[in-house]
N, C-alpha and C positions, 0 to 999 in steps of 0.2 A: 415260303413263309417260315420265319424263324420261330424257335420255341418260345413259349410264353407261359407265365403262371396264370391260373384262373382261380378266382375267389368269389363266392356269392355273398352279397351284402344282405344283412337281416334288418337293418334300420338305417335311417338317413345319416345319423351321426357316425355310425360305423363306416358307412361308405365314404364319407368325407375324410375320415381319419385314414383310411386305407390309401386314398389318393394323395393326401398330404404327406404320408410317409415315404412316398416314392413318386417323383414327378414324371417318371417314365411309365406311369399307370394310366389307363383309360377306362372310363365307364362304358359298360356294354348294355345297351337297351335291346332293340331288335337286331342290331348288327347289320342292317341292310346296306349301310354305306361303309362303316368301319371295317367290316370283315373283307369287303371287296378291296379296300385300300391296303389292308394287311397282305392280301394275296399278291398285289402288284408291288409291294415294297414301299409304298408311299408312307404308310403308317407302320411303325415297328415297335409297338409297346412291349415292355417287359412283363406286364401283368394286366389282365382284364378283371374289372370288378363288375360282376353281373348285378344289375339293379332291378331286374324285372319283378322280383318278389317284394319290393318295397311298397308300402301302402300309398301309392301315388297314382292309382288307376281309376279315379272317380271323376265324374263330371257333375257339378252341383250348381244350382242357381244361387246367386248372391242376394242378400236382402235388398240391395239397390236395384236389382233387375238385370244384372249381368250374368256371366258364367265364370266358374272356376274350373279349370281343366287340369288334371294331374299330368305330370310329365311322362308317366308310363302308359297313359291311355293310348291304345293303338289307333292308327289313322283310320282303320276300318270302323272301329267303335265310335270315333269322333264324327265321322261322316254320317253314321246311322242314327246318332242320338236325336231324339225328337225335338229337344229344346235348341240344339244347334241348327237343325233344319228350319225351325220356326222363327228363331230370333236372328240368326246369321246365315241365311241360305247360301250366300256367296262362299262362306267358309266350308260348308259341306260340299259344294260344287268344286271348290278348289282341291280339296282332298281327293275327291273321286276322279279328278282330272290327272292326278299324279300316280305314277307307277301302275302296277297290276294289282288285282284283288289279293293275290297271294302275298305280295310285298306289303300292301296296306294292312294286312292282318298281322304282320310282324313289326313293321316300323312304328316307332313311338313319337309322341309329340315333341318331347325334348330332343330326341335324336334328329327329327326333321329340321328343327331350328338350327342344329349344329352341322348339318351335312355340308360337305365340301363341294367346291365347284366341279363341274364335269368337263372342264377344259382339257383337251387331249394332251397338251404339253404338261399340265399338272399331273396327270395320271401316268405319264411315261417317265420313269426315273432315268432314262437315258438322255432326256432333254433338259436344258436349263429351265428354271421356273422360279421367279422371285417369291412366289407364294410358298413353294416347297423348300427352296434353298435361297434364302435372302442374298441379294447381290449377284445372282447368277444370270439375270436377264429375263426378258419376256419375249420369246420368239414369236408369240401370236401376233404381235404388232406388225411384223413384216410377213408373217406366215398365214396359216389358216385361221381366219377370224370371222367367218360369215355369221356366227351366232354369238359374237362377243358384244361388249358393252358399247353403248352410245351415250350414256350419261354417267357422270361421276367417276370416270376412269382416270388413269394417270399414265405417265411414261413408264411406270413400273409394273402395271398389271391392267389387263383389259378383260379379265374373266367375268362371267356373270354368276349370280347366285341361282341355284337350281330349284329352290323350293316353290311350290304352288301354295301350300298352306300358309307360309310366312307372308305372302303377298296379301292374302285376305286378312290375316291378323294385323298387319300393318295398317290397312285401311280403317280398321275399327279400334285403333289405339290400344292394342293389347299391352299388357305389362307382364314381363317375365319374372317369376319368383325363383329364388335360388337359396342354397344353404352353403355356408362356409364354416371353417373351424371357429370363426369369430361370431357366428350367428347368421340369421336370415337376412336376405337383402332383396331388393326389387329394382328392376330396370325397365323403363318404358321401351317397347320394341323399337321405337324411333331412335333410341340411343344405344340399343343392343349391338347393332352391327357398326363397325368402325369404318370411316371413309378409307379408301385405298391409300391415298397419299404415297409416301415412299416406304411404307411398311405393310405391304399386302399380306404378309404372313400373320399379322395380328388382325384377326377377323372379327372378334367380339370384344365387348367391354367387360365380360365376366371376369371376376377376380380369379387368380390362380387357384386351382383346386376346387372351384365352385361346382356344385351339383344343381342342375335345374330341377326344381321340384314341381313346377307347374306354370300355367299361364292364366291370367285373369283378363276377361273381357268386360269393360265397363258397359253399363246400359247405353244403348244407342238405338232409339226407335227407328231411325232411318235405315238401319241395317236389315230390318225385316223386308225392305224392298231393295234387295241387292242381288248382284249377279257376278259370277266369275266366268270370264271367257278366255280360253287358251287357244293360241294358234301354234300349231306344230307341223312338222314336215310329214307326219303320217298320223292317221286317226287313232292308231293303237298306242301302246305304251311308248311315249317319247317325251323328251324335255321340251319346254316352250321355246319358241323363237320370239315370242311376244305374248304378254298376257295382261289382263286387267281385272281387278276387283273394284266394283263400283256400286255405290248406293246413291239414290236420288229421291229427294222429297220435293214434289212440285205441287203448288197450290195456286189456283187462279192463273195458271200459265206462267208462273214465276218460280224459279228454283229457290227453295227455302234453305235447303241443306244438301251438301254433296260430299261424298267420300270417294276418293280414287287412289289406288296404288297400282303401280306397274311392275310386271315381272319380266325377267330375261332381258333387261336393258341396262343393268348396273350390277355392281359387286354385291349389292344388297337389295331387298325389296324397296322400291322407289315410291315414296309417298308423293303424290302429285299435288303439292301444296299450291303451286302457282295456278294450276288448272282449277282447283277448288275455289280460289279467290275470284277468278273470272266468272265462275258459274253462280256463286251465291248472290242472290238478288237480281240476277239477269233473266231475260225471257228464256223460256224453255224451248229453244229452237235449234235446228241443225247448225245455224250460223254461230250461235253461242257455243255449242259443243266444239265446233271446229276452232273457234278462237281460244277456247280453253286448252285444247290439245296443242295448238301452236304456241301458247304461252309457256307450256311445260317443256316443249321440245325446242324452244329457242336456245337452250343450253346444250343441246345435243352436239356431240363431236364424233360423228361416225368415222370409221376407218374405210379404206378403199372398197372393201367387199361386204360391208354390212349397212350401207346407207339405206337399203330397202326398209330397214326397221323404222325409220322415221315416218315414212308413208304408212307402213303397216300399223304402227301405234296410233297415228292420227285417225286412220279409218276405223280402228278398233274402238277408240273413244267415242267417235260420232255414232257408230252403229249401236253400241251397248247403251249409251245414254238415251238415244232415240227410243230404243225398245223399252227401257225402264220408264220413260216419260209416258209412252203410250199405255203401258200397263197401269200406271198411276191414274190416268185419265178415265179408265174404264169404270 
């Protein structure tokens, strides 16, 4: 790790000004991803601006019935908050499925959204990687890719986004709030992550120098009946090989509303819009759930060694929706 300067921010405007003065500066929240990348040489900032003492650590209900979550709220506090557990249980479950208790007590909401892929080629500076060094290539396409993307990838990158939390936030139409030198801004999470295309090194639509200040969840009554299910290669701390955040509203045997987002299948949390369209207004049956999964997976383009994810996701969608429908019927 090379030497770097460290400075503690005391207000949002000051933090933004510090980053704007030097583009080789990074914000430091919990450091659970950034510090690891600094150790391996993937990230080499000249300065860290510590934002942990900024007044961004509150979770509040909005007048409309949603939630406003500060960027420095820890993942542990987010998962334990009673209103998160009551209104958006899939979000609490997603956070608890990620990392270990110790890491959740350090990691922040803003940092979680910005964490980088865990692709081994990205993390190894001796290997080419278009996400790390644009134009150098993507060795995962011909190499180790059993846990790489089956949706939305390109010839330039097949890495997947590692966040569990972001999958649940995507399902419930979260909006990211941020601050720049020109003032505050907002980005729907659906637009926050950029498609891979031929620029995989450009991961988000945040303006240069922007500081995430929080996330807003709009009211969503269906979210109270939601679930996050994560499939991983071991039951302890591990990244997903497939995951699903789902909410379902069934009345008189018909799906009235459905929210689905997939994780570990693309470079960003994947909102399953095609599946939602099939579900809405259809009978709440296993056949409908399978048809919804098939509609979403019709665009899948698996690589030679990750085709298993297509069946895994299909079975995951059917199983979780069946469970949610049964709970609603009780």
